[in-house]
N, C-alpha and C positions, 0 to 999 in steps of 0.2 A: 404847137404854139399855145393851144388852150391850156395845157398842163403848166406851162410857164406862168401864165397869168394867174392860175389857181394857186400856185406856190407863192406868188407875190402877195395875193390877197390873204392867204393863210399867215404869212410872215407879218403882214401889216396888222392882222387881227391879234396875233400874239403880242406884238409891240404895244398895241392899244391897251390890251388887258394888263400888261406889265406896267404901263404908265399909270393906269387907274389904281392898281394895287400900291404902287409907290406913293401916289398922291394920298391915298387913304392912310397909309402908314405914317407919312409925314405929318398929317393933320391930327392923327389920333395917338401918336406916341406920347408917353408920359413925359411931362417936363419935370426936371429935378426940383425938389424942395430946397436942396442945398448941394453945393459941390466945391471941391477943392482940387485944383490941378497945379502941381509944382514940378519943376524940372531944374536939376542942379548939375552943372558940369564939373564942379569941384566939391569936395566934402562939405556938407552943411549940417550944423547942429542948431536946433531951435524948434519952434512950434508955430502952428497956424490953426485957426479955427473958424467955423462958420455956424451961425445959429439959425433956427427955423421954428416956427410955431406949429403945434399939433393939438388936436382935440383928444379928450380922454378916450382910450380904447382904440385910437387910430393905429393902423398897421403901416409899417414902413418897410422898405427894402433898401438895404445898404450894400453897395457894390464897391469893392476896393480892388485896385490892381496897381502893381508896381513893376517897373523894369529897373532892378537894382544892380548897379555896378559895384557899389560898396556901401557899407553901413546898413542902417535899419530905419524904416518908417513904420511907426506904430500908430494905430488909430483907436480912439476911444469915444464912446457916446456918453455924454453927461446930461443929467437932468437940470432943471432950473436952479436947484440948490448947489450944483457943482458935484453932485454924487455920481459915481460911475454906474451907468445903466448896463453897458456892455463894453468889454474890452476885446477888440478884434485882433489884437496882436500884430504880427508883422508878416503874414502870409503874402505870397506873390499875387494871388488872386483869391478872393472869396466873395460870396454873396450871402447875406443873411436877411431873414424876414423876422421882424420883431413887432410885438404889440406893445404900445406905450400906454401904461395904466392911467397916467394923469395928464390933464391938459396943461400946456405951458410952453415955454421956449426951451428947446433942447439944443445942445451944442455938439457938433462933431469936431473933434480935435485930432490933429496929426502932430506927432512928435518925430523930429528928424535927429538921428544920432550918427554923425559922420556920413550922412547919406549923399550918394552920388547916383543920379539916374532920374527916372520919371515916376511920379506917384499921383494917383487919382483916388478920390473917395467921393462917392455920389449917393445922395439920399433921394429916394422916390416914395411917393405915397403908394401904398399897396392895397388901398381900399379901407373901408370902415369895418371894424370889428365891434363886438358887444361885450362889455365888461360884465363879469358875474359878481362884482363886488357890491 
């Protein structure tokens, strides 16, 4: 009977540790600077974008994922002047880390061409970098 109580205490201890770890993760996980989530049940052609401010030399992490049934979703990062900073293309999943040289408002743009499925593009801050310019 003593072994049964010990197993219950061990299980309760494991659950308590798991709960603490989950709470820490929930409170410390990064919140997105910008995000786009789109879902189309019939082919869609068009675009959508979201803008976000950054400091000079700021590093960002961009995560793109799609579940494509047909068509293409392409993602591009634009600077404040509308110039292409990075063209991500149309991969099903990719994650890139970029250092943005200039402060300003950047725009993440998604273009849909006959796209059916689910698409997501999310930008996170990846910490501060130092520019050598």
